[in-house]
DOLOLO-138821 format. One line per 10 residues: number of its first residue (from 1); their letters; for each residue x, y, z of C-alpha. Coordinates in nm, 3 decimals, padded with zeros to 5 digits, always signed. Example, Ala and Ser with C-alpha at 12.3 -4.5 7.8 and 13.67 -1.06 7.14 Angstrom:
<romars>
1	as	+01.230/-00.450/+00.780; +01.367/-00.106/+00.714
</romars>
This chain:
<romars>
1	msthdrgetg	+01.849/+03.441/-01.892; +01.555/+03.464/-01.649; +01.577/+03.613/-01.301; +01.536/+03.262/-01.161; +01.825/+03.134/-01.372; +02.046/+03.427/-01.266; +01.958/+03.355/-00.903; +02.047/+02.987/-00.941; +02.375/+03.078/-01.111; +02.464/+03.323/-00.835
11	aheelmelaa	+02.386/+03.070/-00.563; +02.600/+02.809/-00.739; +02.894/+03.049/-00.769; +02.869/+03.137/-00.401; +02.867/+02.770/-00.304; +03.170/+02.694/-00.517; +03.360/+02.997/-00.384; +03.288/+02.890/-00.027; +03.395/+02.533/-00.102; +03.723/+02.656/-00.251
21	kqaalgevrg	+03.781/+02.876/+00.055; +03.723/+02.587/+00.295; +03.945/+02.355/+00.091; +04.223/+02.616/+00.104; +04.220/+02.596/+00.486; +04.386/+02.257/+00.457; +04.375/+02.020/+00.749; +04.210/+02.164/+01.060; +04.268/+01.982/+01.388; +04.001/+01.947/+01.651
31	apaadpvnep	+04.043/+01.902/+02.024; +04.184/+01.577/+02.164; +03.934/+01.301/+02.239; +03.753/+01.334/+02.571; +03.879/+00.991/+02.679; +04.185/+00.784/+02.593; +04.149/+00.448/+02.422; +04.010/+00.225/+02.697; +03.907/-00.133/+02.761; +03.543/-00.069/+02.863
41	mirhwlaamg	+03.465/+00.104/+02.532; +03.646/-00.169/+02.337; +03.445/-00.431/+02.524; +03.115/-00.252/+02.448; +03.210/-00.223/+02.079; +03.299/-00.592/+02.050; +02.969/-00.690/+02.210; +02.769/-00.459/+01.983; +02.947/-00.587/+01.671; +02.927/-00.951/+01.778
51	danpaylang	+03.306/-00.979/+01.749; +03.433/-01.255/+01.979; +03.801/-01.219/+01.883; +03.990/-01.214/+02.218; +04.309/-01.072/+02.064; +04.203/-00.708/+02.100; +04.165/-00.701/+02.477; +04.444/-00.954/+02.528; +04.690/-00.729/+02.342; +04.545/-00.400/+02.462
61	vappamaqvw	+04.454/-00.273/+02.115; +04.131/-00.134/+01.972; +03.959/-00.272/+01.660; +04.070/-00.049/+01.369; +03.711/+00.037/+01.274; +03.672/+00.208/+01.613; +03.891/+00.501/+01.503; +03.595/+00.736/+01.466; +03.444/+00.632/+01.800; +03.709/+00.801/+02.014
71	tmqglgprqp	+03.641/+01.152/+01.881; +03.264/+01.136/+01.830; +03.105/+01.446/+01.975; +02.821/+01.420/+02.221; +02.513/+01.637/+02.264; +02.704/+01.940/+02.387; +02.855/+02.221/+02.178; +03.018/+02.091/+01.859; +03.374/+02.162/+01.758; +03.370/+02.352/+01.426
81	spvdevmtal	+03.527/+02.197/+01.117; +03.588/+02.313/+00.758; +03.282/+02.111/+00.654; +03.029/+02.298/+00.868; +03.005/+02.620/+00.666; +02.961/+02.429/+00.342; +02.681/+02.215/+00.488; +02.509/+02.522/+00.630; +02.529/+02.704/+00.295; +02.388/+02.402/+00.112
91	neagftgvva	+02.097/+02.382/+00.357; +02.024/+02.752/+00.314; +02.027/+02.706/-00.066; +01.754/+02.442/-00.035; +01.973/+02.130/-00.053; +01.841/+01.998/+00.277; +01.839/+01.627/+00.197; +02.148/+01.423/+00.272; +02.265/+01.071/+00.200; +02.612/+00.924/+00.246
101	tncdhtyhrp	+02.763/+00.783/-00.073; +03.120/+00.691/+00.027; +03.298/+00.605/+00.351; +03.645/+00.468/+00.283; +03.873/+00.385/+00.578; +04.251/+00.345/+00.576; +04.426/+00.206/+00.885; +04.797/+00.269/+00.940; +04.831/+00.090/+01.273; +04.616/-00.018/+01.567
111	lhvgervtaa	+04.548/+00.214/+01.857; +04.667/+00.098/+02.197; +04.490/+00.138/+02.530; +04.593/+00.465/+02.687; +04.653/+00.659/+02.364; +04.448/+00.974/+02.319; +04.367/+01.064/+01.960; +04.286/+01.388/+01.781; +04.080/+01.417/+01.461; +04.183/+01.656/+01.183
121	trfsdlkgpk	+03.947/+01.740/+00.897; +04.038/+01.848/+00.545; +03.757/+01.959/+00.311; +03.837/+01.827/-00.039; +03.583/+01.947/-00.293; +03.226/+02.018/-00.393; +03.087/+01.881/-00.720; +02.760/+01.984/-00.877; +02.491/+02.051/-00.937; +02.417/+01.692/-01.040
131	stalgegyfa	+02.081/+01.538/-01.133; +02.009/+01.227/-00.926; +01.710/+01.004/-00.857; +01.670/+01.181/-00.522; +01.681/+01.527/-00.677; +01.934/+01.784/-00.789; +02.228/+01.812/-00.555; +02.597/+01.852/-00.477; +02.854/+01.591/-00.375; +03.072/+01.711/-00.088
141	twtvtwysed	+03.392/+01.523/+00.001; +03.622/+01.553/+00.297; +03.888/+01.348/+00.477; +03.929/+01.295/+00.851; +04.268/+01.180/+00.983; +04.315/+01.054/+01.339; +04.645/+01.127/+01.509; +04.807/+00.995/+01.820; +05.020/+01.300/+01.896; +05.170/+01.360/+01.548
151	dpvaemlfrv	+05.143/+01.000/+01.431; +04.857/+00.939/+01.182; +04.684/+00.614/+01.273; +04.373/+00.610/+01.050; +04.198/+00.805/+00.774; +03.841/+00.825/+00.651; +03.731/+00.969/+00.318; +03.366/+01.069/+00.351; +03.136/+01.183/+00.072; +02.772/+01.287/+00.094
161	lkfrpkerkk	+02.509/+01.398/-00.153; +02.329/+01.710/-00.038; +02.016/+01.727/-00.251; +01.706/+01.939/-00.292; +01.419/+01.703/-00.206; +01.158/+01.668/-00.475; +00.827/+01.823/-00.384; +00.576/+01.557/-00.287; +00.214/+01.604/-00.374; -00.054/+01.576/-00.109
171	pyplkpavnq	-00.193/+01.220/-00.120; -00.508/+01.201/-00.330; -00.791/+01.092/-00.098; -00.976/+00.868/-00.348; -00.769/+00.561/-00.426; -00.890/+00.297/-00.673; -00.901/-00.065/-00.564; -00.605/-00.245/-00.718; -00.601/-00.624/-00.719; -00.472/-00.908/-00.936
181	dtaffwegvk	-00.751/-00.845/-01.188; -00.696/-00.470/-01.225; -00.322/-00.423/-01.160; -00.238/-00.445/-01.533; -00.474/-00.153/-01.605; -00.317/+00.079/-01.348; +00.035/-00.021/-01.450; -00.058/+00.077/-01.804; -00.195/+00.413/-01.692; +00.138/+00.494/-01.526
191	qgelriqrcg	+00.304/+00.429/-01.863; +00.051/+00.635/-02.059; -00.135/+00.332/-02.196; -00.508/+00.264/-02.185; -00.512/-00.114/-02.149; -00.823/-00.323/-02.216; -00.848/-00.679/-02.090; -00.879/-00.948/-02.356; -00.980/-01.314/-02.322; -00.683/-01.534/-02.391
201	dcgelrhppg	-00.904/-01.794/-02.561; -01.190/-01.633/-02.751; -01.029/-01.288/-02.780; -01.327/-01.088/-02.649; -01.243/-00.750/-02.495; -01.399/-00.659/-02.161; -01.401/-00.366/-01.924; -01.404/-00.339/-01.629; -01.152/-00.623/-01.596; -01.254/-00.947/-01.429
211	plcptcrsan	-01.127/-01.295/-01.350; -01.339/-01.479/-01.612; -01.448/-01.415/-01.969; -01.827/-01.353/-01.966; -01.859/-01.529/-02.303; -01.651/-01.848/-02.282; -01.579/-01.851/-01.904; -01.206/-01.880/-01.966; -00.965/-01.761/-01.697; -00.691/-01.700/-01.955
221	rdhvvasglg	-00.640/-01.331/-02.020; -00.408/-01.070/-02.161; -00.469/-00.714/-02.282; -00.459/-00.480/-02.577; -00.366/-00.111/-02.577; -00.659/+00.105/-02.686; -00.621/+00.397/-02.926; -00.710/+00.645/-02.654; -01.004/+00.786/-02.853; -01.368/+00.769/-02.755
231	tlysfvvhhh	-01.718/+00.909/-02.785; -01.929/+01.038/-02.497; -02.205/+00.779/-02.446; -02.368/+00.927/-02.133; -02.280/+01.152/-01.841; -02.394/+01.316/-01.519; -02.288/+01.648/-01.368; -02.205/+01.603/-01.002; -02.298/+01.898/-00.780; -02.354/+01.743/-00.437
241	ppvpgretpf	-02.242/+01.596/-00.199; -01.884/+01.724/-00.181; -01.619/+01.476/-00.292; -01.275/+01.479/-00.123; -01.007/+01.604/-00.358; -01.254/+01.735/-00.619; -01.419/+02.069/-00.688; -01.783/+02.061/-00.787; -01.941/+02.063/-01.034; -01.761/+01.796/-01.235
251	vvavvelpeg	-01.862/+01.554/-01.506; -01.867/+01.177/-01.465; -01.893/+01.018/-01.808; -01.932/+00.683/-01.978; -01.704/+00.686/-02.280; -01.750/+00.440/-02.565; -01.425/+00.327/-02.723; -01.389/+00.223/-03.089; -01.253/-00.107/-02.956; -01.609/-00.189/-02.846
261	vrivgnivdc	-01.604/-00.137/-02.469; -01.713/+00.149/-02.244; -01.514/+00.309/-01.965; -01.607/+00.550/-01.685; -01.403/+00.865/-01.636; -01.414/+01.238/-01.576; -01.437/+01.502/-01.849; -01.172/+01.774/-01.816; -01.063/+02.083/-02.009; -01.422/+02.155/-02.104
271	pvedvgigme	-01.688/+02.379/-01.943; -01.968/+02.172/-01.792; -02.228/+02.345/-02.011; -02.041/+02.243/-02.327; -02.047/+01.870/-02.251; -02.286/+01.678/-02.476; -02.369/+01.325/-02.586; -02.170/+01.216/-02.890; -01.879/+01.455/-02.841; -01.545/+01.318/-02.954
281	lrvtyssmdd	-01.294/+01.262/-02.676; -00.933/+01.166/-02.622; -00.772/+01.018/-02.315; -00.532/+01.226/-02.108; -00.339/+01.128/-01.798; -00.319/+01.328/-01.478; -00.080/+01.267/-01.189; -00.299/+01.303/-00.878; -00.016/+01.245/-00.630; +00.325/+01.077/-00.619
291	eltlplwapr	+00.168/+00.733/-00.668; -00.164/+00.768/-00.848; -00.221/+00.859/-01.213; -00.578/+00.870/-01.349; -00.701/+00.843/-01.709; -00.927/+01.142/-01.785; -01.111/+01.250/-02.099; -01.083/+01.579/-02.286; -01.247/+01.709/-02.607; -01.071/+01.578/-02.914
301	el	-00.905/+01.846/-03.125; -01.032/+01.805/-03.480
</romars>
């Protein structure tokens, strides 16, 4: 086991121990709400939600979904809860991203104007690490119960994913023009395919892609997937001027494909002085940033 793996294992064990400790605290009550249930706040809520039901104010009760409103904390000092230490530990371990995954409410009875509620929080569990589309992370679950004195009036089960955001590459400064004629080519590159446009009528291959067949003038088109092999037809070594995102010198080549077309690309994995006309090449794909993949050419291994 590598030092990195041991470090990850130790961090995981610490997180799980902390989660178990916080769960063992059981339900922890906060301070009573700053204000009792009141008509002005109910009126504001109804207006914001577009709820024209007159029964709430007529009967002096609050909409059930307002349960959380009464104990929301402002910009001042926060009341601690069993969740705070777990969230802090996850942040310190690099799981700084957060997205809510569940928010399930249960209402036991409506709150009446004049009642003052208290929220109590119980940390339930921590699951992970889990691989997700957002990145590796942990699912943390807790329950908040709102009490009027000792009478539970509503509950909320809340679950979040705390994830380690994937590292994003710096945007590559040179973006190819993508339009309705070339989109198929770049979609293929993302999938590791070197696509060559083909006339839908006479079958002639052409590159670069275009709207019309140069032979029969047909607008019908599809594509074939090239073998990914080629031969260096010609090249230049670029020294100056500087090119954003590239280190000079680099080779710009015209590669002839066995399918009968030629394509422009850069030569990689080969010293500039070793590049020569006729050398056998193979396509390789390089992710330049989170969106752009480029087809490049490297010496073919014989």
